C-alpha positions in Angstrom: 9.2 -10.9 20.2 7.0 -7.7 19.4 8.2 -5.2 17.6 11.3 -6.8 16.0 12.8 -5.4 13.1 13.0 -8.4 11.0 15.0 -8.4 7.3 13.3 -7.7 4.4 14.7 -11.6 3.2 12.8 -13.2 6.2 9.3 -10.8 5.2 9.3 -11.9 2.3 10.4 -15.7 2.7 7.5 -15.8 5.5 5.1 -14.0 3.4 5.6 -16.4 0.6 4.9 -19.5 2.9 2.1 -18.1 4.3 0.6 -17.3 1.0 2.0 -20.2 -1.3 -0.6 -22.6 -0.2 -3.9 -20.5 -1.0 -2.6 -19.4 -4.0 -1.3 -23.2 -5.1 -4.9 -24.3 -4.3 -6.7 -21.1 -6.1 -4.4 -22.2 -9.5 -5.2 -25.7 -9.4 -9.2 -24.8 -8.9 -9.6 -22.9 -12.2 -8.3 -25.5 -14.8 -10.1 -28.0 -12.7 -13.3 -26.1 -12.2 -12.7 -25.1 -16.2 -12.6 -28.9 -17.4 -16.2 -29.8 -15.4 -17.7 -26.7 -17.0 -16.6 -27.8 -20.2 -18.4 -31.4 -20.2 -21.7 -29.5 -19.6 -21.1 -27.2 -22.4 -22.2 -27.3 -26.0 -20.5 -23.9 -26.9 -17.0 -24.6 -26.6 -14.0 -24.4 -24.1 -13.1 -20.8 -24.2 -17.0 -20.1 -23.4 -16.6 -21.7 -20.3 -13.6 -20.9 -19.7 -14.9 -17.2 -19.7 -17.8 -17.6 -17.7 -15.4 -19.6 -15.2 -13.3 -16.5 -14.9 -16.2 -14.2 -14.7 -17.3 -16.2 -12.0 -14.3 -16.1 -10.3 -13.8 -12.5 -10.1 -17.2 -11.7 -9.1 -16.5 -14.1 -6.4 -13.6 -11.8 -5.4 -15.6 -9.2 -5.8 -17.9 -10.1 -3.3 -15.8 -11.7 -0.8 -13.7 -8.2 -1.0 -16.8 -6.1 -0.5 -17.8 -8.0 2.1 -14.8 -7.8 4.0 -13.8 -4.5 3.4 -17.3 -3.0 4.2 -18.2 -5.1 7.2 -16.1 -8.2 8.3 -13.3 -6.1 9.3 -14.3 -4.3 12.1 -17.6 -7.2 13.2 -15.9 -10.3 13.0 -12.3 -11.9 14.5 -9.9 -13.1 12.1 -10.5 -16.7 12.7 -14.3 -16.1 12.6 -13.5 -15.1 9.2 -11.5 -18.2 8.2 -14.0 -20.2 9.5 -16.6 -18.7 7.6 -14.9 -19.2 4.2 -14.4 -22.9 5.3 -18.0 -23.3 5.4 -18.6 -21.6 2.7 -16.0 -23.6 0.7 -17.5 -26.7 2.1 -21.0 -25.9 1.2 -20.1 -25.0 -2.2 -18.3 -28.1 -2.5 -20.8 -30.6 -1.0 -23.0 -29.2 -3.7 -20.8 -30.3 -6.3 -20.4 -33.8 -4.8 -24.5 -33.9 -5.2 -24.1 -32.5 -8.9 -21.8 -35.1 -9.6 -23.7 -38.0 -8.0 -20.9 -38.7 -5.4 -22.0 -41.1 -2.6 -24.1 -39.8 0.0 -21.9 -40.3 2.7 -19.4 -38.3 1.5 -21.8 -35.3 0.7 -23.0 -35.9 4.6 -19.1 -35.6 5.8 -18.5 -32.7 4.0 -21.5 -30.5 4.5 -21.1 -32.1 8.7 -18.1 -30.3 8.6 -19.0 -26.8 6.8 -21.8 -26.9 9.5 -19.2 -27.5 12.6 -17.1 -24.5 11.1 -20.4 -22.0 10.7 -21.0 -22.9 14.0 -18.1 -22.6 15.3 -17.5 -19.0 13.9 -21.2 -18.2 15.3 -20.2 -19.6 19.0 -17.1 -20.1 19.7 -15.2 -17.8 17.3 -14.4 -14.5 20.4 -13.1 -17.2 22.5 -11.3 -19.0 20.0 -9.4 -16.3 18.8 -8.7 -14.7 22.4 -7.0 -18.1 23.1 -4.8 -17.8 20.0 -3.7 -14.2 20.7 -3.1 -15.4 24.4 -1.5 -17.9 23.2 1.2 -16.4 20.2 2.0 -13.6 22.6 3.1 -16.1 25.6 5.6 -17.6 22.8 6.9 -14.3 20.9 7.0 -12.3 24.6 6.4 -14.3 28.0 7.7 -11.3 30.0 5.3 -8.7 28.4 1.7 -9.1 29.6 -0.8 -8.2 26.7 -3.4 -6.1 28.2 -5.5 -5.1 25.5 -5.8 -6.0 21.8 -8.0 -4.9 18.7 -8.5 -5.7 15.2 -9.4 -2.3 13.2 -10.1 -1.4 9.9 -6.5 0.2 9.2 -4.5 -2.3 11.4 -4.0 -5.0 14.3 -3.6 -3.0 17.7 -2.1 -4.5 20.8 -0.9 -3.0 24.2 1.6 -5.3 26.1 2.9 -4.0 29.7 6.0 -4.9 31.4 6.1 -3.6 35.2 4.0 -0.3 35.0 5.3 0.6 31.4 2.8 0.2 28.1 3.6 -0.2 24.8 1.2 0.0 22.2 1.6 -2.3 18.8 0.7 -1.4 15.4 0.5 -4.2 13.3 3.7 -5.7 15.1 5.7 -2.9 15.3 6.0 -0.6 18.4 4.0 2.5 17.8 4.6 4.4 21.4 5.2 4.3 25.0 3.7 5.5 28.0 3.6 6.6 30.3 7.3 8.0 29.0 7.8 11.5 30.8 11.1 11.7 30.3 11.0 11.8 26.7 7.4 13.4 25.9 7.9 16.4 28.7 11.2 17.6 27.4 10.4 17.1 23.7 6.8 18.9 24.2 8.5 22.2 25.5 11.8 22.1 23.1 9.0 22.1 20.0 6.7 25.0 21.5 9.4 27.0 21.8 10.9 26.7 18.5 7.9 29.5 17.5 8.3 32.8 19.3 4.4 32.7 19.7 2.2 29.3 18.8 -1.4 30.1 19.1 -2.5 27.2 16.8 -1.0 23.7 16.8 -1.2 21.1 14.5 -0.2 17.5 15.9 0.0 14.7 12.7 0.0 11.6 14.8 1.1 10.3 18.5 -0.9 13.3 20.7 -2.2 11.2 23.3 0.9 9.2 24.9 2.2 12.5 27.1 2.2 15.1 24.1 -0.6 16.9 24.1 -0.6 17.2 28.1 2.5 19.5 28.4 1.3 21.2 24.7 -1.3 22.6 26.4 0.7 24.1 29.4 1.8 26.9 26.8 -1.1 29.7 25.8 -2.6 28.2 22.5 -5.7 28.7 21.5 -6.5 25.5 19.1 -4.6 22.2 19.1 -5.9 20.1 16.4 -4.6 16.1 16.8 -5.1 14.3 13.6 -5.3 10.3 14.0 -7.1 8.4 11.4 -8.3 5.3 13.6 -10.2 5.7 16.4 -9.8 2.6 17.6 -6.3 3.9 18.4 -7.1 6.0 21.2 -10.1 3.9 22.6 -7.6 1.1 22.9 -5.1 3.2 25.3 -7.5 5.8 26.8 -8.0 3.7 29.9 -4.7 3.0 30.3 -3.1 6.7 30.1 -2.2 9.3 33.0 -4.9 10.9 34.8 -3.6 14.3 33.2 -3.6 12.4 29.3 -7.1 11.7 29.8 -7.7 14.8 30.9 -6.2 16.8 27.9 -8.3 15.0 25.5 -11.1 16.3 27.1 -9.7 20.3 26.8 -11.9 22.9 25.0 -9.1 23.9 23.0 -8.4 20.4 21.8 -10.1 19.1 18.4 -9.3 15.0 17.4 -9.5 14.6 14.0 -10.2 10.8 12.8 -9.2 11.6 9.1 -6.4 10.8 6.9 -3.4 13.2 7.7 -3.2 14.3 4.2 -6.5 14.9 3.4 -6.7 17.0 6.3 -4.1 19.3 5.7 -5.6 19.6 2.3 -8.4 21.2 3.2 -6.6 23.9 5.6 -5.5 26.9 4.7 -3.2 29.4 7.0 -4.1 28.3 10.0 -1.4 26.5 12.3 1.8 29.0 13.6 3.2 25.1 14.5 3.1 21.5 13.2 4.5 19.0 14.9 4.6 15.8 12.9 5.2 12.6 14.6 5.0 10.4 11.3 5.4 6.9 11.2 9.0 6.1 8.5 8.5 5.9 5.2 8.9 2.0 4.7 6.1 1.7 2.3 4.2 3.9 -0.4 1.4 4.5 2.1 3.3 6.3 4.5 5.7 7.6 1.8 3.0 10.2 1.2 4.0 11.8 3.7 7.1 12.4 2.7 7.1 14.5 -0.7 7.1 17.4 -2.3 3.7 17.9 -2.8 2.9 16.9 0.8 5.1 19.6 2.2 3.6 22.4 -0.2 0.1 21.3 0.9 1.3 21.4 4.4 3.1 24.8 3.5 -0.2 26.2 2.5 -2.1 25.2 5.6 0.5 27.2 7.8 1.0 30.8 8.3 3.5 33.2 7.4 5.6 32.5 10.3 5.4 28.8 10.8 7.2 26.2 12.0 7.1 22.6 11.4 9.3 19.9 13.8 9.6 16.4 13.1 12.2 13.4 13.3 13.9 11.0 11.0 15.5 8.0 11.1 19.6 8.6 10.8 23.1 7.5 13.0 24.2 8.4 16.4 27.8 9.4 14.8 28.7 9.2 11.5 25.9 8.4 9.0 26.4 5.0 6.3 25.9 5.8 2.8 22.5 4.7 3.2 21.6 6.8 6.1 23.2 9.8 4.5 21.2 9.5 1.0 17.8 8.8 3.1 18.2 11.5 5.3 19.5 14.1 2.4 16.3 13.0 0.6 13.9 14.4 3.0 15.7 16.9 3.8 15.8 18.3 0.2 12.3 17.3 -0.2 10.9 19.5 2.7 13.4 22.6 1.9 11.3 22.9 -1.7 8.7 23.8 0.5 10.0 25.8 3.0 12.9 28.4 3.5 15.0 27.3 6.3 15.9 23.4 7.5 18.2 22.7 10.2 19.1 18.8 10.6 19.8 17.4 14.3 22.6 15.4 15.2 21.8 11.8 17.0 19.0 9.4 15.9 16.6 10.0 15.5 17.4 12.9 13.6 15.7 16.5 14.2 14.3 18.1 11.7 13.3 21.8 12.4 11.9 23.7 9.3 10.7 27.4 9.1 9.0 29.6 7.0 11.0 32.4 7.5 14.8 32.6 8.3 15.8 32.7 11.8 12.8 31.8 13.1 13.6 28.5 14.6 16.1 28.6 17.6 18.6 26.2 18.7 20.3 28.9 21.3 19.4 27.6 25.0 19.6 31.2 25.8 16.4 32.3 23.7 14.6 29.3 24.2 15.0 29.6 27.7 13.7 33.2 27.1 10.5 32.2 25.3 10.0 29.0 27.8 9.7 31.7 30.8 8.0 34.6 29.2 5.0 32.0 28.8 4.7 31.7 32.4 4.5 27.8 32.3 4.1 25.4 35.3 5.6 21.7 34.8 6.8 19.9 37.2 8.5 17.5 35.0 10.6 20.3 33.5 13.4 22.1 34.0 14.2 25.2 31.4 17.9 24.4 31.7 17.3 21.0 30.1 17.5 23.1 26.8 21.4 23.4 27.6 21.9 20.1 27.0 19.5 19.4 24.8 21.3 21.7 21.9 23.8 19.7 21.7 22.0 18.0 19.0 22.4 21.6 17.4 25.5 22.4 18.6 26.8 24.6 15.7 29.6 22.3 15.0 27.6 19.2 14.8 25.3 21.0 12.4 27.6 22.0 9.9 29.0 18.6 10.0 25.6 16.9 9.4 25.1 19.4 6.5 28.6 19.0 5.0 27.7 15.2 4.9 23.9 15.4 3.9 24.9 17.5 0.7 28.0 15.2 -0.1 25.3 12.3 -0.1 24.7 10.2 -3.4 21.5 9.8 -4.9 19.6 12.0 -2.9 16.9 13.3 -4.9 13.5 14.9 -4.0 10.9 12.5 -3.6 7.6 13.6 -5.8 4.3 11.9 -5.8 5.2 10.8 -9.3 8.5 9.4 -7.9 8.0 8.8 -4.0 11.8 7.6 -4.2 12.2 7.8 -0.4 10.3 4.6 0.6 13.0 2.6 -1.4 16.0 4.7 0.3 14.2 3.9 3.6 14.0 0.1 3.0 17.6 0.5 1.5 19.1 1.6 5.3 16.5 -0.7 6.9 18.2 -3.6 4.7 21.6 -2.3 6.2 20.6 -2.4 9.5 18.9 -6.1 9.5 21.2 -7.8 7.1 24.3 -5.8 6.8 26.4 -8.6 6.2 24.1 -10.7 3.6 23.1 -10.6 0.3 21.3 -6.9 -0.7 18.1 -6.8 -2.7 17.2 -3.0 -2.7 20.0 -1.5 -2.9 20.8 -3.3 -6.4 17.8 -1.7 -7.8 18.3 1.9 -7.2 20.9 1.6 -9.5 18.9 0.1 -12.6 17.9 2.0 -15.5 15.0 2.0 -17.7 16.5 0.8 -20.9 17.6 -2.4 -18.7 13.8 -3.0 -17.6 13.0 -2.4 -21.3 15.6 -5.1 -22.6 14.1 -7.7 -19.6 10.6 -7.2 -20.7 11.6 -7.7 -24.6 13.6 -11.0 -23.4 10.3 -12.5 -21.9 8.4 -11.9 -25.2 11.0 -13.3 -27.2 11.6 -16.3 -24.5 7.8 -16.9 -24.5 8.2 -17.3 -28.1 10.9 -19.7 -28.1 9.7 -21.9 -25.6 6.8 -22.7 -27.5 8.8 -23.3 -30.7 11.3 -25.5 -28.4 8.2 -27.5 -26.9 6.6 -27.8 -30.7 3.9 -25.8 -30.4 2.5 -22.7 -32.6 4.3 -19.8 -32.4 1.0 -18.0 -32.3 0.2 -19.8 -28.5 3.2 -17.9 -27.2 2.2 -15.0 -28.8 -1.4 -14.9 -27.0 0.3 -16.3 -23.6 2.5 -13.4 -24.1 -0.4 -10.6 -24.8 -2.4 -12.1 -21.7 0.5 -12.0 -19.1 1.3 -8.4 -20.5 -2.0 -7.4 -19.9 -2.3 -9.1 -16.4 0.8 -7.2 -15.8 -0.5 -3.8 -17.2 -3.6 -3.9 -15.4 -1.7 -4.2 -12.3 0.4 -1.8 -12.3 -2.0 0.8 -13.7 -4.5 -0.2 -11.0 -1.8 0.1 -8.4 -0.7 3.5 -9.9 -4.1 4.9 -9.4 -4.7 3.2 -6.3 -1.3 5.2 -4.9 -2.5 8.7 -6.8 -5.7 8.0 -5.2 -4.0 8.0 -2.0 -1.9 11.1 -3.0 -4.7 12.9 -4.0 -7.4 12.3 -1.6 -6.2 10.2 1.1 -6.0 7.0 2.5 -9.8 6.8 3.5 -10.6 2.8 4.2 -13.8 2.7 2.5 -12.4 4.7 -0.7 -10.1 2.6 -0.8 -12.1 -0.7 -0.8 -14.2 0.8 -3.3 -11.3 1.2 -6.2 -10.6 -2.6 -5.6 -14.3 -3.6 -5.9 -14.5 -1.4 -9.0 -11.5 -2.9 -10.8 -13.0 -6.5 -9.8 -15.9 -5.7 -11.1 -14.5 -4.5 -14.7 -13.0 -7.6 -14.5 -16.5 -9.3 -14.8 -17.7 -6.9 -17.2 -14.9 -7.4 -19.6 -15.0 -10.8 -19.4 -18.5 -11.0 -19.8 -18.7 -8.8 -23.0 -15.6 -10.4 -24.4 -17.0 -13.6 -24.1 -20.7 -12.9 -25.9 -18.7 -11.7 -28.4 -16.9 -14.7 -28.4 -20.6 -17.2 -28.3 -21.8 -15.3 -31.1 -18.7 -15.7 -33.0 -18.0 -19.9 -32.2 -19.0 -22.1 -35.2 -19.7 -25.8 -33.6 -18.9 -27.4 -37.0 -15.2 -25.8 -37.3 -14.3 -28.2 -34.9 -10.8 -27.6 -32.5 -8.0 -26.3 -33.8 -9.9 -24.4 -36.8 -8.9 -20.6 -37.1 -10.0 -18.4 -34.5 -12.5 -15.6 -36.5 -10.3 -12.5 -37.7 -12.2 -10.0 -35.4 -11.6 -11.8 -32.3 -7.7 -11.4 -33.0 -8.4 -7.6 -34.1 -10.3 -7.2 -30.6 -7.2 -8.6 -28.7 -4.8 -5.8 -30.7 -7.4 -2.7 -30.0 -7.5 -4.2 -26.0 -3.9 -3.9 -26.1 -3.7 -0.5 -27.9 -6.1 0.8 -25.8 -4.2 -0.1 -22.8 -1.3 1.4 -24.2 -3.2 4.8 -24.6 -4.4 4.5 -20.9 -0.6 4.3 -19.3 0.7 7.1 -21.5 -2.4 9.2 -20.4 -1.9 8.2 -16.8 0.5 11.0 -15.7 -0.9 13.5 -18.1 -4.3 13.2 -15.9 -2.3 13.0 -12.7 -1.0 16.4 -13.3 -4.1 17.6 -14.1 -5.8 16.1 -11.0 -3.3 17.3 -9.1 -3.7 20.8 -9.9 -7.3 21.5 -9.4 -7.3 20.5 -5.8 -8.5 23.7 -4.7 -11.6 22.7 -2.8 -13.5 19.8 -1.4 -15.7 20.1 -4.9 -12.7 19.2 -6.5 -11.8 16.2 -4.5 -15.2 14.9 -5.8 -13.3 14.8 -9.3 -10.9 13.1 -8.1 -12.9 10.2 -6.8 -15.3 10.1 -10.3 -12.1 10.4 -12.3 -9.8 7.3 -10.7 -12.6 5.0 -10.2 -13.9 5.8 -14.1 -10.2 5.1 -15.2 -9.7 1.8 -12.6 -13.5 0.4 -14.5 -11.6 0.8 -17.5 -8.8 -0.9 -16.6 -10.6 -3.7 -15.2 -13.0 -3.9 -18.3 -10.0 -4.2 -20.5 -8.0 -6.6 -18.3 -11.3 -8.6 -18.3 -11.5 -8.4 -22.4 -8.4 -9.4 -22.7 -8.5 -12.7 -20.9 -11.5 -13.6 -22.7 -10.4 -12.9 -26.1 -7.0 -14.3 -25.4 -8.9 -17.7 -23.8 -11.0 -18.1 -27.2 -7.4 -17.8 -29.1 -5.4 -19.8 -27.5 -8.4 -22.5 -27.3 -8.6 -22.1 -31.4 -5.0 -23.1 -31.4 -4.5 -26.0 -29.1 -7.7 -27.5 -29.2 -7.6 -28.3 -25.8 -9.8 -26.7 -22.9 -8.2 -27.6 -20.0 -4.7 -26.5 -21.5 -6.1 -23.1 -22.4 -7.6 -22.7 -18.8 -4.2 -23.3 -17.2 -2.1 -21.5 -19.6 -4.3 -18.4 -20.1 -4.9 -18.2 -16.4 -1.2 -19.0 -15.3 0.0 -16.3 -17.6 -2.6 -13.5 -16.5 -1.9 -14.5 -12.9 1.6 -14.7 -13.7 2.1 -11.5 -15.1 0.0 -9.2 -12.8 2.1 -11.2 -9.9 5.6 -9.5 -11.6 3.2 -6.6 -12.4 2.5 -6.0 -9.0 6.0 -6.4 -7.5 7.8 -4.5 -10.2 5.8 -1.5 -10.1 5.7 -1.6 -6.3 9.2 -1.4 -6.0 10.9 -0.4 -9.0 8.6 1.4 -12.0 6.8 3.9 -9.7 9.7 4.8 -6.7 12.4 4.5 -8.8 12.0 5.4 -12.4 8.6 7.6 -11.5 5.3 7.0 -13.0 6.1 9.1 -16.1 8.9 6.5 -17.2 6.8 3.6 -15.9 3.6 4.5 -17.9 5.8 4.9 -21.1 7.6 1.2 -20.5 3.8 -0.4 -20.0 2.6 1.3 -23.3 5.8 0.0 -25.2 5.3 -3.4 -23.7 1.8 -3.1 -25.2 2.3 -1.8 -28.3 4.7 -4.8 -28.7 1.9 -7.2 -27.8 -0.5 -5.9 -30.3 2.6 -6.0 -32.9 3.2 -9.5 -32.2 -0.6 -10.5 -32.6 -1.1 -8.7 -35.5 2.0 -10.2 -37.1 1.3 -13.9 -36.6 0.1 -15.3 -39.5 -3.4 -16.5 -39.9 -1.5 -20.2 -41.3 -0.3 -20.4 -37.8 -3.5 -20.2 -35.9 -4.9 -23.2 -37.6 
């Protein structure tokens, strides 16, 4: 049903099955398109392959830009699908006309495309509502869907059972309301952790009942950070009157901006920060659990300030996975705060203070702070403190601290090594697949030399495979070069995407620009290298002839330049991290990362074009070249994306990952150099 916690294995299988058909179609389309292009080309097979690749990259750039900057906010998902069907059908109809196919075939395909376009324009919203309602009834027939929306950040839905509403963000439960039995006591417990909180920062989750209780304290200002404006707009009509009124209070300012970006721009403002952060189950969410973030948060707070947050734990004794995760979070927070106390229960309440003895778990002191403020709250009795501090009973706090101190592998999470989300995924895997084979836990025990050995083995296996098939080893060298370039370019792009989210923040348009710039770089690089190959093409040489030496040298240069960019990545990240002192410095982050991503894209496109030229010269078969080169490029990119996201960056860190990528590209350059000229015939 909605909000169900699936195992990682189940999610991977479902995602694979959903994406596989589209991937198969794209993979088959490229060599077929290259073969068609080769029939009409007078220059050579590799030239048509490069043109097809450039066109494919340009199409990806255009489609991604249209979806990111327009369609995601103006079209429903089914409308987007129908428009894609219409565009593809129109392209197929034009291809049939050019190939001289029967008129009836052209009419049928064109008519199908027209029907899809009309359905998207006239019936798209109605079809989408029907599909959403049908899906919801199938998943949870007892829960009524009362509101649903697609925002640029996530899918939003609100379900109702009796008088209780539940907000789902991307299918996961984000909040339930009204829930005064939870939010009312928590609000006063957190507010009384500071002796005199005047300026309060709420990172997420303010509208569902917390804010109204906070405003009953004598605060001067409350800043609420909620990146997605549609989230508040969706639930606002469903909130109780006091919560709607709280959002209109003149002391309240709602900021629709990334939480990390907002924190970066504040200095010595807040007395109390309540961070209702989602669990770090991804690199995007792990940004809020790193040493650098807590340092930034500390700079936004005053000399006597308190941070309150929660983290997943266990009701009693912690498992090894839970202890490692919770201890890692505690140790990371402790890098920026002088005192960190972790409570009992699940979720575990974490109290961090800039000074010793600022927070309190004493019921008498908490009650005194509450009564001194003359608060009138019908839903709260200060006697609650006597029961609540069972979370922080001295013996339980000591026991929890002992467990966390003994946790193995509880290292500090950092922007350059956000291991916290791998620890959280290991805990997720433990919770959802306790008796089945695990995938995340073994990754945490890997060493860098084991990964290096696997990469070296991949190179050797590629060469031996081509030898066993009776092909030239030079073909295998080119395939490894292109595949390793796909691996490296995808890995470096993800590294810089992570870096942008850490250094600047998750701003939807800018993430779209980064992807668009990378795809644009592929087009530029492939077009440039393809133009060079066209200038070097000699028709009389015939297929299978020795490729021009400059083409091989250029591929070596591309490999070495990628190695240099990989080595520079951690150095540049450290420099950019230190210069974040003003809004102007954030512009430097934008320009620097966009420039680097463009360079990576250009080198990736150039390697594809140069590799296809070399492979074509060896094999003499355009269709074989197209399938082999694009297969190597996509396989490398697929493995690179997976390895970077779940191993290289979170487990080893960006420094080690960069050195592994650089080493791989140096080996690739050496193999291309050592491939004998005679074997290129």
